[in-house]
Biopython code that builds the backbone (N, CA, C, O; Angstrom):
import numpy as np
from Bio.PDB.StructureBuilder import StructureBuilder

atoms = [
    (1, "MET", "N", (73.952, 78.500, -17.672)),
    (1, "MET", "CA", (74.706, 78.045, -16.528)),
    (1, "MET", "C", (76.046, 77.482, -16.994)),
    (1, "MET", "O", (76.141, 76.856, -18.049)),
    (2, "ARG", "N", (77.057, 77.714, -16.202)),
    (2, "ARG", "CA", (78.383, 77.233, -16.539)),
    (2, "ARG", "C", (78.506, 75.764, -16.194)),
    (2, "ARG", "O", (78.033, 75.319, -15.148)),
    (3, "GLU", "N", (79.147, 75.007, -17.084)),
    (3, "GLU", "CA", (79.297, 73.574, -16.840)),
    (3, "GLU", "C", (80.258, 73.278, -15.700)),
    (3, "GLU", "O", (80.186, 72.205, -15.102)),
    (4, "SER", "N", (81.164, 74.213, -15.385)),
    (4, "SER", "CA", (82.121, 73.978, -14.315)),
    (4, "SER", "C", (81.491, 74.117, -12.930)),
    (4, "SER", "O", (82.109, 73.764, -11.925)),
    (5, "LEU", "N", (80.269, 74.627, -12.881)),
    (5, "LEU", "CA", (79.573, 74.809, -11.616)),
    (5, "LEU", "C", (79.190, 73.451, -11.036)),
    (5, "LEU", "O", (78.596, 72.621, -11.724)),
    (6, "LEU", "N", (79.529, 73.230, -9.777)),
    (6, "LEU", "CA", (79.170, 71.973, -9.129)),
    (6, "LEU", "C", (77.665, 71.913, -8.946)),
    (6, "LEU", "O", (77.056, 72.917, -8.578)),
    (7, "PRO", "N", (77.039, 70.747, -9.195)),
    (7, "PRO", "CA", (75.579, 70.642, -9.111)),
    (7, "PRO", "C", (74.996, 70.986, -7.751)),
    (7, "PRO", "O", (73.854, 71.437, -7.662)),
    (8, "ASN", "N", (75.769, 70.779, -6.690)),
    (8, "ASN", "CA", (75.268, 71.054, -5.343)),
    (8, "ASN", "C", (75.709, 72.404, -4.802)),
    (8, "ASN", "O", (75.382, 72.751, -3.668)),
    (9, "ALA", "N", (76.451, 73.175, -5.602)),
    (9, "ALA", "CA", (76.924, 74.479, -5.147)),
    (9, "ALA", "C", (75.748, 75.450, -5.080)),
    (9, "ALA", "O", (75.124, 75.754, -6.097)),
    (10, "ALA", "N", (75.458, 75.925, -3.892)),
    (10, "ALA", "CA", (74.318, 76.817, -3.681)),
    (10, "ALA", "C", (74.764, 78.249, -3.948)),
    (10, "ALA", "O", (75.312, 78.916, -3.070)),
    (11, "VAL", "N", (74.522, 78.708, -5.165)),
    (11, "VAL", "CA", (75.035, 80.015, -5.568)),
    (11, "VAL", "C", (73.977, 80.993, -6.049)),
    (11, "VAL", "O", (74.247, 82.192, -6.123)),
    (12, "PHE", "N", (72.785, 80.522, -6.379)),
    (12, "PHE", "CA", (71.766, 81.374, -6.970)),
    (12, "PHE", "C", (70.809, 81.897, -5.909)),
    (12, "PHE", "O", (70.258, 81.121, -5.128)),
    (13, "GLY", "N", (70.613, 83.203, -5.880)),
    (13, "GLY", "CA", (69.608, 83.793, -5.012)),
    (13, "GLY", "C", (68.226, 83.484, -5.560)),
    (13, "GLY", "O", (68.093, 82.961, -6.666)),
    (14, "VAL", "N", (67.200, 83.806, -4.787)),
    (14, "VAL", "CA", (65.834, 83.461, -5.165)),
    (14, "VAL", "C", (65.417, 84.149, -6.466)),
    (14, "VAL", "O", (64.735, 83.536, -7.287)),
    (15, "SER", "N", (65.807, 85.393, -6.667)),
    (15, "SER", "CA", (65.386, 86.085, -7.894)),
    (15, "SER", "C", (66.068, 85.499, -9.122)),
    (15, "SER", "O", (65.451, 85.414, -10.184)),
    (16, "VAL", "N", (67.323, 85.095, -8.997)),
    (16, "VAL", "CA", (68.027, 84.466, -10.123)),
    (16, "VAL", "C", (67.442, 83.082, -10.385)),
    (16, "VAL", "O", (67.232, 82.712, -11.540)),
    (17, "ALA", "N", (67.178, 82.318, -9.334)),
    (17, "ALA", "CA", (66.561, 80.999, -9.495)),
    (17, "ALA", "C", (65.202, 81.128, -10.174)),
    (17, "ALA", "O", (64.852, 80.315, -11.029)),
    (18, "ALA", "N", (64.448, 82.135, -9.797)),
    (18, "ALA", "CA", (63.136, 82.368, -10.415)),
    (18, "ALA", "C", (63.297, 82.674, -11.902)),
    (18, "ALA", "O", (62.553, 82.154, -12.734)),
    (19, "GLU", "N", (64.257, 83.507, -12.226)),
    (19, "GLU", "CA", (64.476, 83.856, -13.637)),
    (19, "GLU", "C", (64.935, 82.650, -14.450)),
    (19, "GLU", "O", (64.485, 82.455, -15.579)),
    (20, "LEU", "N", (65.817, 81.851, -13.891)),
    (20, "LEU", "CA", (66.347, 80.690, -14.611)),
    (20, "LEU", "C", (65.309, 79.584, -14.817)),
    (20, "LEU", "O", (65.386, 78.832, -15.788)),
    (21, "THR", "N", (64.344, 79.488, -13.905)),
    (21, "THR", "CA", (63.341, 78.420, -14.002)),
    (21, "THR", "C", (61.998, 78.894, -14.546)),
    (21, "THR", "O", (61.171, 78.079, -14.954)),
    (22, "GLY", "N", (61.778, 80.196, -14.555)),
    (22, "GLY", "CA", (60.487, 80.714, -14.987)),
    (22, "GLY", "C", (59.403, 80.602, -13.926)),
    (22, "GLY", "O", (58.218, 80.760, -14.217)),
    (23, "VAL", "N", (59.816, 80.329, -12.700)),
    (23, "VAL", "CA", (58.890, 80.183, -11.571)),
    (23, "VAL", "C", (59.075, 81.389, -10.664)),
    (23, "VAL", "O", (60.205, 81.733, -10.320)),
    (24, "ASN", "N", (57.988, 82.036, -10.274)),
    (24, "ASN", "CA", (58.149, 83.249, -9.472)),
    (24, "ASN", "C", (58.651, 82.921, -8.060)),
    (24, "ASN", "O", (58.443, 81.814, -7.565)),
    (25, "PRO", "N", (59.310, 83.890, -7.418)),
    (25, "PRO", "CA", (59.892, 83.642, -6.094)),
    (25, "PRO", "C", (58.886, 83.145, -5.057)),
    (25, "PRO", "O", (59.234, 82.335, -4.197)),
    (26, "GLN", "N", (57.641, 83.624, -5.131)),
    (26, "GLN", "CA", (56.635, 83.170, -4.165)),
    (26, "GLN", "C", (56.381, 81.667, -4.300)),
    (26, "GLN", "O", (56.195, 80.970, -3.303)),
    (27, "MET", "N", (56.376, 81.176, -5.541)),
    (27, "MET", "CA", (56.167, 79.738, -5.749)),
    (27, "MET", "C", (57.375, 78.945, -5.267)),
    (27, "MET", "O", (57.214, 77.854, -4.721)),
    (28, "LEU", "N", (58.575, 79.470, -5.458)),
    (28, "LEU", "CA", (59.759, 78.788, -4.933)),
    (28, "LEU", "C", (59.659, 78.656, -3.418)),
    (28, "LEU", "O", (59.994, 77.616, -2.849)),
    (29, "ARG", "N", (59.201, 79.708, -2.783)),
    (29, "ARG", "CA", (59.019, 79.657, -1.324)),
    (29, "ARG", "C", (57.912, 78.667, -0.939)),
    (29, "ARG", "O", (58.015, 77.972, 0.072)),
    (30, "ALA", "N", (56.867, 78.616, -1.748)),
    (30, "ALA", "CA", (55.772, 77.669, -1.480)),
    (30, "ALA", "C", (56.256, 76.229, -1.639)),
    (30, "ALA", "O", (55.886, 75.360, -0.850)),
    (31, "TYR", "N", (57.073, 75.975, -2.644)),
    (31, "TYR", "CA", (57.627, 74.624, -2.831)),
    (31, "TYR", "C", (58.471, 74.236, -1.625)),
    (31, "TYR", "O", (58.439, 73.087, -1.182)),
    (32, "GLU", "N", (59.218, 75.185, -1.098)),
    (32, "GLU", "CA", (60.010, 74.918, 0.096)),
    (32, "GLU", "C", (59.096, 74.626, 1.284)),
    (32, "GLU", "O", (59.341, 73.688, 2.043)),
    (33, "ALA", "N", (58.054, 75.421, 1.442)),
    (33, "ALA", "CA", (57.123, 75.232, 2.561)),
    (33, "ALA", "C", (56.447, 73.865, 2.503)),
    (33, "ALA", "O", (56.139, 73.284, 3.544)),
    (34, "LYS", "N", (56.212, 73.346, 1.295)),
    (34, "LYS", "CA", (55.583, 72.033, 1.121)),
    (34, "LYS", "C", (56.589, 70.886, 1.202)),
    (34, "LYS", "O", (56.209, 69.719, 1.099)),
    (35, "GLY", "N", (57.872, 71.212, 1.386)),
    (35, "GLY", "CA", (58.888, 70.170, 1.509)),
    (35, "GLY", "C", (59.404, 69.646, 0.181)),
    (35, "GLY", "O", (60.033, 68.589, 0.136)),
    (36, "LEU", "N", (59.148, 70.367, -0.898)),
    (36, "LEU", "CA", (59.611, 69.937, -2.217)),
    (36, "LEU", "C", (61.026, 70.397, -2.522)),
    (36, "LEU", "O", (61.715, 69.784, -3.337)),
    (37, "LEU", "N", (61.461, 71.455, -1.886)),
    (37, "LEU", "CA", (62.798, 72.021, -2.066)),
    (37, "LEU", "C", (63.418, 72.294, -0.712)),
    (37, "LEU", "O", (62.720, 72.602, 0.254)),
    (38, "GLU", "N", (64.726, 72.177, -0.650)),
    (38, "GLU", "CA", (65.452, 72.552, 0.565)),
    (38, "GLU", "C", (66.675, 73.363, 0.163)),
    (38, "GLU", "O", (67.794, 72.853, 0.197)),
    (39, "PRO", "N", (66.471, 74.624, -0.220)),
    (39, "PRO", "CA", (67.632, 75.426, -0.594)),
    (39, "PRO", "C", (68.538, 75.660, 0.612)),
    (39, "PRO", "O", (68.095, 75.643, 1.760)),
    (40, "PHE", "N", (69.802, 75.876, 0.320)),
    (40, "PHE", "CA", (70.770, 76.208, 1.359)),
    (40, "PHE", "C", (70.395, 77.551, 1.960)),
    (40, "PHE", "O", (69.903, 78.434, 1.257)),
    (41, "ARG", "N", (70.623, 77.708, 3.247)),
    (41, "ARG", "CA", (70.391, 78.994, 3.913)),
    (41, "ARG", "C", (71.734, 79.531, 4.403)),
    (41, "ARG", "O", (72.503, 78.821, 5.050)),
    (42, "THR", "N", (71.996, 80.778, 4.086)),
    (42, "THR", "CA", (73.201, 81.424, 4.589)),
    (42, "THR", "C", (73.041, 81.688, 6.080)),
    (42, "THR", "O", (71.967, 81.475, 6.643)),
    (43, "ALA", "N", (74.104, 82.149, 6.713)),
    (43, "ALA", "CA", (74.039, 82.474, 8.142)),
    (43, "ALA", "C", (72.967, 83.524, 8.410)),
    (43, "ALA", "O", (72.364, 83.534, 9.483)),
    (44, "GLY", "N", (72.727, 84.402, 7.449)),
    (44, "GLY", "CA", (71.705, 85.425, 7.600)),
    (44, "GLY", "C", (70.315, 84.970, 7.190)),
    (44, "GLY", "O", (69.366, 85.751, 7.264)),
    (45, "GLY", "N", (70.174, 83.714, 6.757)),
    (45, "GLY", "CA", (68.877, 83.165, 6.402)),
    (45, "GLY", "C", (68.489, 83.305, 4.936)),
    (45, "GLY", "O", (67.379, 82.934, 4.553)),
    (46, "THR", "N", (69.386, 83.835, 4.113)),
    (46, "THR", "CA", (69.094, 83.999, 2.692)),
    (46, "THR", "C", (69.121, 82.652, 1.980)),
    (46, "THR", "O", (70.017, 81.839, 2.207)),
    (47, "ARG", "N", (68.139, 82.423, 1.123)),
    (47, "ARG", "CA", (68.087, 81.182, 0.357)),
    (47, "ARG", "C", (69.113, 81.233, -0.766)),
    (47, "ARG", "O", (69.295, 82.262, -1.417)),
    (48, "ARG", "N", (69.778, 80.101, -0.980)),
    (48, "ARG", "CA", (70.700, 79.943, -2.098)),
    (48, "ARG", "C", (70.375, 78.608, -2.765)),
    (48, "ARG", "O", (70.313, 77.568, -2.109)),
    (49, "TYR", "N", (70.171, 78.658, -4.075)),
    (49, "TYR", "CA", (69.771, 77.487, -4.842)),
    (49, "TYR", "C", (70.948, 76.952, -5.660)),
    (49, "TYR", "O", (71.768, 77.723, -6.160)),
    (50, "SER", "N", (71.022, 75.644, -5.790)),
    (50, "SER", "CA", (72.045, 74.982, -6.602)),
    (50, "SER", "C", (71.446, 74.603, -7.961)),
    (50, "SER", "O", (70.240, 74.731, -8.176)),
    (51, "THR", "N", (72.296, 74.141, -8.864)),
    (51, "THR", "CA", (71.769, 73.658, -10.146)),
    (51, "THR", "C", (70.876, 72.443, -9.926)),
    (51, "THR", "O", (69.918, 72.243, -10.672)),
    (52, "ASN", "N", (71.172, 71.630, -8.918)),
    (52, "ASN", "CA", (70.287, 70.499, -8.594)),
    (52, "ASN", "C", (68.915, 70.993, -8.148)),
    (52, "ASN", "O", (67.892, 70.413, -8.513)),
    (53, "ASP", "N", (68.893, 72.063, -7.359)),
    (53, "ASP", "CA", (67.613, 72.648, -6.936)),
    (53, "ASP", "C", (66.826, 73.148, -8.144)),
    (53, "ASP", "O", (65.615, 72.945, -8.228)),
    (54, "LEU", "N", (67.517, 73.800, -9.079)),
    (54, "LEU", "CA", (66.847, 74.317, -10.269)),
    (54, "LEU", "C", (66.275, 73.177, -11.106)),
    (54, "LEU", "O", (65.184, 73.295, -11.665)),
    (55, "GLU", "N", (67.012, 72.080, -11.190)),
    (55, "GLU", "CA", (66.507, 70.915, -11.926)),
    (55, "GLU", "C", (65.272, 70.344, -11.229)),
    (55, "GLU", "O", (64.329, 69.913, -11.893)),
    (56, "ARG", "N", (65.272, 70.340, -9.913)),
    (56, "ARG", "CA", (64.103, 69.861, -9.163)),
    (56, "ARG", "C", (62.893, 70.750, -9.442)),
    (56, "ARG", "O", (61.779, 70.248, -9.596)),
    (57, "VAL", "N", (63.101, 72.056, -9.507)),
    (57, "VAL", "CA", (62.004, 72.980, -9.826)),
    (57, "VAL", "C", (61.451, 72.647, -11.212)),
    (57, "VAL", "O", (60.237, 72.653, -11.413)),
    (58, "ARG", "N", (62.324, 72.362, -12.154)),
    (58, "ARG", "CA", (61.864, 72.001, -13.504)),
    (58, "ARG", "C", (61.054, 70.703, -13.473)),
    (58, "ARG", "O", (60.059, 70.578, -14.186)),
    (59, "ARG", "N", (61.476, 69.733, -12.650)),
    (59, "ARG", "CA", (60.713, 68.485, -12.504)),
    (59, "ARG", "C", (59.342, 68.777, -11.909)),
    (59, "ARG", "O", (58.341, 68.206, -12.342)),
    (60, "ILE", "N", (59.293, 69.656, -10.926)),
    (60, "ILE", "CA", (58.018, 70.034, -10.316)),
    (60, "ILE", "C", (57.101, 70.638, -11.374)),
    (60, "ILE", "O", (55.915, 70.311, -11.426)),
    (61, "CYS", "N", (57.635, 71.503, -12.204)),
    (61, "CYS", "CA", (56.828, 72.150, -13.249)),
    (61, "CYS", "C", (56.265, 71.136, -14.236)),
    (61, "CYS", "O", (55.107, 71.239, -14.641)),
    (62, "VAL", "N", (57.075, 70.161, -14.622)),
    (62, "VAL", "CA", (56.608, 69.116, -15.544)),
    (62, "VAL", "C", (55.464, 68.330, -14.910)),
    (62, "VAL", "O", (54.469, 68.034, -15.572)),
    (63, "LEU", "N", (55.606, 67.992, -13.632)),
    (63, "LEU", "CA", (54.569, 67.232, -12.949)),
    (63, "LEU", "C", (53.303, 68.059, -12.742)),
    (63, "LEU", "O", (52.195, 67.528, -12.820)),
    (64, "LEU", "N", (53.462, 69.351, -12.482)),
    (64, "LEU", "CA", (52.285, 70.229, -12.388)),
    (64, "LEU", "C", (51.543, 70.277, -13.714)),
    (64, "LEU", "O", (50.314, 70.216, -13.750)),
    (65, "GLU", "N", (52.298, 70.386, -14.809)),
    (65, "GLU", "CA", (51.680, 70.414, -16.135)),
    (65, "GLU", "C", (50.971, 69.104, -16.461)),
    (65, "GLU", "O", (50.017, 69.082, -17.238)),
    (66, "ALA", "N", (51.446, 68.010, -15.856)),
    (66, "ALA", "CA", (50.816, 66.705, -16.069)),
    (66, "ALA", "C", (49.553, 66.546, -15.222)),
    (66, "ALA", "O", (48.837, 65.555, -15.358)),
    (67, "GLY", "N", (49.277, 67.521, -14.348)),
    (67, "GLY", "CA", (48.036, 67.489, -13.585)),
    (67, "GLY", "C", (48.164, 67.067, -12.140)),
    (67, "GLY", "O", (47.149, 66.954, -11.452)),
    (68, "LEU", "N", (49.380, 66.828, -11.643)),
    (68, "LEU", "CA", (49.538, 66.442, -10.245)),
    (68, "LEU", "C", (49.462, 67.669, -9.355)),
    (68, "LEU", "O", (49.834, 68.769, -9.762)),
    (69, "ASN", "N", (48.973, 67.470, -8.128)),
    (69, "ASN", "CA", (49.008, 68.543, -7.144)),
    (69, "ASN", "C", (50.322, 68.451, -6.368)),
    (69, "ASN", "O", (51.077, 67.494, -6.542)),
    (70, "LEU", "N", (50.599, 69.432, -5.518)),
    (70, "LEU", "CA", (51.882, 69.469, -4.822)),
    (70, "LEU", "C", (52.096, 68.270, -3.904)),
    (70, "LEU", "O", (53.223, 67.795, -3.765)),
    (71, "ALA", "N", (51.033, 67.775, -3.277)),
    (71, "ALA", "CA", (51.166, 66.585, -2.422)),
    (71, "ALA", "C", (51.560, 65.369, -3.260)),
    (71, "ALA", "O", (52.417, 64.584, -2.853)),
    (72, "GLY", "N", (50.941, 65.215, -4.420)),
    (72, "GLY", "CA", (51.296, 64.110, -5.309)),
    (72, "GLY", "C", (52.709, 64.243, -5.829)),
    (72, "GLY", "O", (53.437, 63.257, -5.942)),
    (73, "ILE", "N", (53.093, 65.464, -6.143)),
    (73, "ILE", "CA", (54.449, 65.708, -6.642)),
    (73, "ILE", "C", (55.476, 65.354, -5.575)),
    (73, "ILE", "O", (56.533, 64.803, -5.884)),
    (74, "LYS", "N", (55.170, 65.668, -4.328)),
    (74, "LYS", "CA", (56.094, 65.328, -3.240)),
    (74, "LYS", "C", (56.324, 63.819, -3.184)),
    (74, "LYS", "O", (57.457, 63.369, -3.012)),
    (75, "HIS", "N", (55.263, 63.043, -3.327)),
    (75, "HIS", "CA", (55.406, 61.581, -3.314)),
    (75, "HIS", "C", (56.214, 61.093, -4.508)),
    (75, "HIS", "O", (57.084, 60.235, -4.359)),
    (76, "VAL", "N", (55.936, 61.628, -5.682)),
    (76, "VAL", "CA", (56.660, 61.223, -6.891)),
    (76, "VAL", "C", (58.144, 61.528, -6.735)),
    (76, "VAL", "O", (58.985, 60.680, -7.034)),
    (77, "ILE", "N", (58.471, 62.718, -6.276)),
    (77, "ILE", "CA", (59.876, 63.105, -6.129)),
    (77, "ILE", "C", (60.571, 62.249, -5.078)),
    (77, "ILE", "O", (61.720, 61.848, -5.266)),
    (78, "GLU", "N", (59.884, 61.966, -3.976)),
    (78, "GLU", "CA", (60.472, 61.093, -2.951)),
    (78, "GLU", "C", (60.769, 59.709, -3.521)),
    (78, "GLU", "O", (61.822, 59.135, -3.244)),
    (79, "LEU", "N", (59.846, 59.175, -4.312)),
    (79, "LEU", "CA", (60.061, 57.861, -4.935)),
    (79, "LEU", "C", (61.197, 57.911, -5.955)),
    (79, "LEU", "O", (62.005, 56.985, -6.034)),
    (80, "GLN", "N", (61.258, 58.991, -6.733)),
    (80, "GLN", "CA", (62.348, 59.133, -7.706)),
    (80, "GLN", "C", (63.694, 59.224, -6.993)),
    (80, "GLN", "O", (64.666, 58.605, -7.425)),
    (81, "ASP", "N", (63.757, 59.984, -5.914)),
    (81, "ASP", "CA", (65.000, 60.114, -5.153)),
    (81, "ASP", "C", (65.423, 58.771, -4.561)),
    (81, "ASP", "O", (66.602, 58.420, -4.579)),
    (82, "GLU", "N", (64.453, 58.027, -4.037)),
    (82, "GLU", "CA", (64.756, 56.707, -3.467)),
    (82, "GLU", "C", (65.250, 55.754, -4.551)),
    (82, "GLU", "O", (66.192, 54.993, -4.331)),
    (83, "THR", "N", (64.627, 55.794, -5.697)),
    (83, "THR", "CA", (65.046, 54.952, -6.819)),
    (83, "THR", "C", (66.465, 55.298, -7.248)),
    (83, "THR", "O", (67.275, 54.402, -7.485)),
    (84, "ASP", "N", (66.773, 56.583, -7.350)),
    (84, "ASP", "CA", (68.128, 57.014, -7.717)),
    (84, "ASP", "C", (69.153, 56.520, -6.707)),
    (84, "ASP", "O", (70.235, 56.069, -7.084)),
    (85, "LEU", "N", (68.814, 56.604, -5.428)),
    (85, "LEU", "CA", (69.716, 56.142, -4.367)),
    (85, "LEU", "C", (69.953, 54.641, -4.474)),
    (85, "LEU", "O", (71.090, 54.179, -4.372)),
    (86, "LEU", "N", (68.886, 53.886, -4.678)),
    (86, "LEU", "CA", (69.019, 52.428, -4.799)),
    (86, "LEU", "C", (69.838, 52.045, -6.029)),
    (86, "LEU", "O", (70.650, 51.121, -5.971)),
    (87, "ARG", "N", (69.631, 52.744, -7.131)),
    (87, "ARG", "CA", (70.423, 52.475, -8.340)),
    (87, "ARG", "C", (71.903, 52.740, -8.099)),
    (87, "ARG", "O", (72.756, 51.976, -8.549)),
    (88, "ALA", "N", (72.208, 53.825, -7.389)),
    (88, "ALA", "CA", (73.595, 54.146, -7.083)),
    (88, "ALA", "C", (74.215, 53.067, -6.192)),
    (88, "ALA", "O", (75.368, 52.683, -6.384)),
    (89, "GLU", "N", (73.438, 52.581, -5.212)),
    (89, "GLU", "CA", (73.933, 51.517, -4.339)),
    (89, "GLU", "C", (74.182, 50.237, -5.124)),
    (89, "GLU", "O", (75.183, 49.556, -4.900)),
    (90, "LEU", "N", (73.286, 49.908, -6.037)),
    (90, "LEU", "CA", (73.470, 48.709, -6.858)),
    (90, "LEU", "C", (74.688, 48.830, -7.761)),
    (90, "LEU", "O", (75.404, 47.851, -7.972)),
    (91, "ALA", "N", (74.923, 50.002, -8.284)),
    (91, "ALA", "CA", (76.065, 50.211, -9.172)),
    (91, "ALA", "C", (77.389, 50.046, -8.435)),
    (91, "ALA", "O", (78.398, 49.699, -9.048)),
    (92, "GLU", "N", (77.397, 50.290, -7.127)),
    (92, "GLU", "CA", (78.611, 50.168, -6.325)),
    (92, "GLU", "C", (78.902, 48.733, -5.885)),
    (92, "GLU", "O", (80.022, 48.420, -5.480)),
    (93, "ARG", "N", (77.906, 47.874, -5.963)),
    (93, "ARG", "CA", (78.088, 46.485, -5.526)),
    (93, "ARG", "C", (78.913, 45.714, -6.553)),
    (93, "ARG", "O", (78.808, 45.943, -7.758)),
    (94, "PRO", "N", (79.736, 44.795, -6.049)),
    (94, "PRO", "CA", (80.460, 43.945, -7.012)),
    (94, "PRO", "C", (79.479, 43.014, -7.719)),
    (94, "PRO", "O", (78.444, 42.638, -7.169)),
    (95, "ALA", "N", (79.824, 42.663, -8.926)),
    (95, "ALA", "CA", (78.960, 41.781, -9.711)),
    (95, "ALA", "C", (78.833, 40.429, -9.019)),
    (95, "ALA", "O", (79.818, 39.892, -8.513)),
    (96, "GLN", "N", (77.627, 39.882, -8.996)),
    (96, "GLN", "CA", (77.356, 38.587, -8.383)),
    (96, "GLN", "C", (77.492, 37.497, -9.448)),
    (96, "GLN", "O", (76.944, 37.632, -10.542)),
    (97, "PRO", "N", (78.224, 36.413, -9.135)),
    (97, "PRO", "CA", (78.303, 35.308, -10.108)),
    (97, "PRO", "C", (76.946, 34.626, -10.242)),
    (97, "PRO", "O", (76.180, 34.535, -9.282)),
    (98, "ARG", "N", (76.673, 34.161, -11.428)),
    (98, "ARG", "CA", (75.390, 33.496, -11.671)),
    (98, "ARG", "C", (75.492, 32.019, -11.581)),
    (98, "ARG", "O", (74.495, 31.320, -11.761)),
]
sb = StructureBuilder()
sb.init_structure("model")
sb.init_model(0)
sb.init_chain("A")
sb.init_seg("    ")
for serial, (resi, resn, name, xyz) in enumerate(atoms, 1):
    if name == "N":
        sb.init_residue(resn, " ", resi, " ")
    sb.init_atom(name, np.array(xyz, "f"), 0.0, 1.0, " ", f" {name:<3s}", serial, name[0])
structure = sb.get_structure()
């Protein structure tokens, strides 16, 4: 992948995303159906994946290998996303005097 590519740029079709992640297209669709992925949809309904989506697929694979089921993975990812959001909000706050 090119480093100049924006992380949220939805440029990869399902077959390319499958090749880059090692996950077959049917599983990518299943992850979407379970709410684990939300790829961009073109006006014609074609899925387009970003580098962030591909990284999420890799996180899903790591959690599957650790023994979690898809429902558990959904909870873990939701908690990780919430934690990332809270960290970003804290980083934007001015320092508090002690």
